[in-house]
C-alpha positions in Angstrom: -12.4 41.9 -7.6 -15.2 42.3 -5.1 -14.9 40.0 -2.0 -16.3 39.6 1.4 -13.6 40.1 3.9 -13.1 39.9 7.9 -10.4 41.5 9.8 -11.3 39.8 13.0 -13.3 37.0 14.5 -16.9 38.0 15.6 -20.4 38.4 14.7 -21.9 38.8 11.4 -21.2 42.4 11.5 -17.4 41.8 11.0 -18.2 40.9 7.1 -17.8 43.6 4.8 -17.3 43.8 1.0 -13.9 45.1 -0.3 -11.8 45.1 -3.3 -9.1 42.7 -3.4 -6.7 41.4 -5.9 -8.0 38.8 -8.4 -6.2 35.3 -8.1 -4.4 33.9 -11.0 -4.4 30.0 -11.6 -1.4 27.9 -11.2 -0.5 25.1 -13.2 -3.4 22.3 -13.0 -5.7 25.0 -11.7 -8.4 26.9 -13.3 -10.0 30.3 -12.6 -13.7 30.5 -12.1 -15.8 33.5 -12.2 -18.3 32.9 -9.5 -22.0 33.5 -10.2 -23.2 32.3 -6.7 -21.8 31.1 -3.5 -23.3 28.8 -1.1 -23.6 29.7 2.6 -22.8 26.7 5.2 -22.8 26.5 8.9 -19.1 26.1 8.7 -18.8 29.5 7.1 -20.7 31.4 10.4 -18.8 29.3 12.7 -15.5 29.9 11.2 -16.1 33.5 10.9 -16.8 33.7 14.9 -13.3 31.8 15.4 -14.7 28.1 15.5 -15.3 25.7 12.5 -12.2 25.8 10.3 -10.6 28.8 12.0 -7.7 26.7 13.2 -6.9 25.8 9.5 -7.4 29.3 8.2 -5.4 31.0 10.9 -5.9 34.7 11.9 -8.1 37.1 9.8 -8.0 38.9 7.3 -9.6 36.2 5.3 -12.7 35.4 3.2 -14.9 32.7 4.2 -16.9 30.2 2.1 -16.2 26.9 0.0 -19.2 26.3 -2.2 -19.4 28.1 -5.8 -21.0 27.7 -8.9 -19.7 29.6 -12.0 -17.7 29.9 -15.3 -14.2 29.0 -16.2 -12.6 32.0 -17.0 -8.9 30.8 -17.6 -7.2 27.3 -17.2 -3.5 26.8 -16.0 -1.2 24.5 -17.9 -1.7 20.8 -17.6 -5.7 21.1 -17.2 -7.4 18.5 -19.4 -10.8 18.0 -17.9 -12.1 21.5 -18.1 -12.3 24.3 -20.8 -12.8 28.2 -20.8 -16.6 28.8 -20.5 -17.5 25.7 -18.9 -20.2 26.0 -16.3 -18.8 24.4 -12.9 -19.6 24.1 -9.4 -17.4 22.8 -6.7 -16.3 23.0 -3.0 -12.6 23.8 -3.6 -9.7 23.6 -1.1 -11.9 22.6 1.9 -10.8 22.7 4.8 -8.2 25.3 3.5 -9.3 28.6 2.3 -11.3 28.9 -0.8 -12.4 32.4 -0.7 -15.7 31.5 -2.0 -17.5 34.9 -1.1 -15.9 36.6 -4.1 -16.2 37.3 -7.7 -13.1 34.8 -8.7 -11.6 31.6 -7.1 -8.9 29.4 -8.2 -8.5 25.9 -7.6 -7.2 22.5 -9.0 -9.5 21.6 -11.8 -10.4 18.2 -10.5 -11.9 19.8 -7.6 -14.8 21.1 -9.6 -17.2 19.3 -12.0 -19.6 20.4 -14.6 -22.6 21.8 -12.9 -25.9 19.9 -13.2 -27.6 21.2 -16.3 -31.1 21.1 -15.0 -30.6 23.8 -12.3 -29.3 27.4 -12.1 -26.2 28.5 -10.5 -27.9 29.5 -7.4 -29.2 26.0 -6.8 -25.8 24.6 -7.9 -24.0 26.5 -5.5 -26.3 25.1 -2.8 -25.0 21.5 -3.5 -21.2 20.8 -3.2 -20.5 20.8 0.6 -23.8 19.6 1.8 -24.5 17.1 -0.8 -20.6 15.9 -0.8 -21.2 15.5 3.0 -24.3 13.4 2.7 -22.7 11.2 0.0 -19.6 10.6 1.6 -21.2 9.8 4.7 -23.7 7.4 3.4 -21.6 5.8 0.6 -17.9 6.0 1.8 -18.2 6.1 5.5 -21.2 4.0 6.2 -21.5 2.0 3.1 -25.5 2.1 3.3 -27.2 -1.0 1.5 -30.6 -1.4 0.5 -32.9 -2.6 3.3 -31.0 -0.7 6.1 -32.7 1.5 8.4 -30.9 5.2 8.3 -31.7 8.0 10.9 -30.9 11.6 9.7 -30.9 14.2 12.3 -31.9 17.7 11.3 -33.2 16.0 8.0 -34.5 19.4 7.0 -31.2 21.4 6.8 -28.8 21.6 3.9 -27.1 18.4 4.4 -29.9 16.6 5.9 -32.3 17.0 2.9 -29.7 15.6 0.6 -29.0 12.7 3.0 -32.7 11.8 3.0 -32.9 11.8 -0.7 -29.7 9.8 -1.3 -30.4 7.3 1.5 -33.7 6.7 -0.2 -32.0 6.2 -3.5 -29.7 3.8 -2.1 -32.6 1.6 -1.0 -32.7 2.6 2.8 -35.7 3.0 5.0 -35.3 6.6 5.8 -36.1 8.2 9.2 -35.6 11.8 9.8 -36.0 14.3 12.7 -37.5 17.6 12.0 -40.2 20.1 13.2 -43.7 19.1 12.2 -44.0 21.8 9.6 -41.1 20.2 7.6 -42.5 16.6 7.7 -44.6 16.6 4.6 -41.9 18.0 2.5 -39.5 15.3 3.9 -41.8 12.6 3.2 -41.9 13.9 -0.3 -38.1 13.5 -0.6 -38.2 10.0 0.4 -38.4 9.8 4.2 -40.5 6.8 5.3 -40.8 8.0 8.8 -40.4 11.5 10.4 -40.2 12.4 14.1 -40.9 15.8 15.6 -38.1 16.3 18.0 -39.7 19.3 19.7 -42.7 16.7 20.8 -41.2 13.6 21.0 -37.9 12.1 22.3 -36.6 10.1 19.2 -35.2 7.6 21.4 -38.4 6.8 22.9 -40.0 5.7 19.6 -37.0 4.3 17.3 -35.0 1.2 17.6 -33.1 -1.2 15.4 -31.3 1.8 13.4 -28.5 0.6 11.3 -26.9 4.0 10.6 -27.3 7.4 12.4 -26.4 10.4 10.3 -25.9 12.7 13.1 -25.8 16.4 11.9 -26.5 18.0 15.5 -24.0 16.5 18.0 -23.8 16.4 21.8 -23.6 20.0 21.8 -27.5 20.1 21.5 -29.5 18.1 23.9 -26.8 15.2 24.0 -28.2 14.2 20.4 -25.1 11.8 19.8 -25.1 10.3 23.2 -28.9 9.7 23.1 -28.7 8.5 19.4 -26.7 5.3 20.6 -29.7 4.1 22.2 -31.6 3.4 18.9 -28.8 1.6 17.0 -28.9 -2.1 16.5 -26.0 -4.2 17.8 -23.1 -3.3 15.7 -24.8 -0.3 14.2 -23.0 3.0 13.4 -23.3 6.5 14.2 -21.4 9.0 12.0 -20.7 12.2 14.1 -20.5 15.2 11.5 -20.5 18.3 13.5 -19.1 17.5 16.7 -16.8 14.5 16.3 -16.1 11.7 18.5 -15.4 12.7 22.2 -13.8 10.0 24.4 -17.0 10.0 26.4 -19.1 8.9 23.4 -16.7 6.6 22.3 -16.7 4.7 25.6 -20.5 4.9 25.6 -20.7 3.4 22.2 -18.1 0.6 23.0 -20.5 -0.2 26.2 -23.5 -0.7 24.0 -21.9 -2.7 21.2 -22.3 -0.2 18.5 -19.8 1.9 16.5 -19.1 5.7 16.1 -16.9 7.6 13.8 -16.0 11.3 13.1 -16.3 12.6 9.8 -14.9 15.7 7.7 -16.0 16.3 4.1 -13.2 16.7 1.3 -13.2 18.0 -2.2 -14.5 15.3 -4.7 -15.0 16.1 -8.2 -15.9 12.6 -9.2 -18.7 12.5 -6.7 -19.9 15.9 -7.8 -20.1 14.5 -11.2 -22.3 11.6 -10.1 -24.3 14.1 -7.9 -25.0 16.0 -11.1 -26.2 13.2 -12.9 -28.7 12.4 -10.1 -29.9 16.0 -10.0 -30.3 16.0 -13.8 -32.1 12.6 -13.7 -34.5 14.3 -11.0 -33.4 11.6 -8.4 -32.3 14.4 -6.1 -33.9 17.9 -5.8 -32.2 21.2 -4.4 -33.8 23.3 -1.7 -32.9 26.7 -1.6 -34.6 28.8 1.1 -33.3 32.3 -0.2 -30.8 34.0 -2.4 -29.2 37.1 -1.2 -26.8 39.5 -2.8 -23.1 39.0 -1.9 -23.5 42.6 0.2 -25.9 40.8 2.3 -23.4 38.1 3.6 -24.0 39.1 7.2 -27.6 38.9 6.8 -27.1 35.3 5.5 -25.1 34.3 8.4 -27.8 35.7 10.9 -30.3 33.8 9.2 -28.3 30.5 9.3 -27.5 30.9 12.7 -30.9 31.0 13.8 -31.3 27.3 12.8 -34.6 27.5 10.9 -33.6 27.3 7.3 -35.1 24.8 5.2 -32.4 23.8 2.8 -29.7 26.2 1.9 -28.8 29.8 1.8 -27.2 31.3 -1.3 -25.3 34.5 -2.2 -25.5 35.9 -5.4 -22.3 37.1 -6.4 -22.6 38.1 -10.2 -24.8 41.2 -10.9 
């Protein structure tokens, strides 16, 4: 089968398409013929030696976790899926899934039937980003109706799902994004939007119950600055950078909470997300679909930090 592989850590140029052996499903696993693969920030970070490189080990390997495709074969013990089912998922994360490839294998329960309302390109844009938003808001923060939720990088892959899901949960949603994204974010459910290029968000916001921090302290001390907008006892969920000892101490001094976060495969949540997508509660924003051979270009675009929604690789011809 065709797959995007890399033989060393480095820039996008290390990615190349090669012929590799097709995997076979073990008991309780399915073989999925990948139609489309989503591209996420963790992909280009891992390619460069960060991200999940510590889990994957040294190259060669194939990056990528988001897939949408068709079940080609089922292993012994699989009862939830059948050959021919259209599915989507984020298998194996943070271990290697090899999603930039024509086939992947993984436990059947790490997949779900894809939303019927959208095609494979859009479905491949969902799993990692939407599961992150869902697990942050529902599992980590327990967001309730009436709470004030601030989403940093609201126009990005995770961010645009977090805005919609927080609004669906009944929260008053505030997003940070460039001005040209504001109208779109309001349409997704944001009650307020702050242009972080023109305004220091901590100068205009207060009494926030939950901060969904998709930026981290690596960029302009975003996590630390966010502590100042939290209400007493409020929670900051630090997604990309985790919680440093300094951030933990600063939070304790202010009487607020911080917690790190890492998304995990969740077929049950993917089923619920598919329902919300099919009910038109949640929309999926795909910025661009590129062929598998342009994986390097997709990484270049994503690293630029200006992508609205998600980038997707089309794997099937």
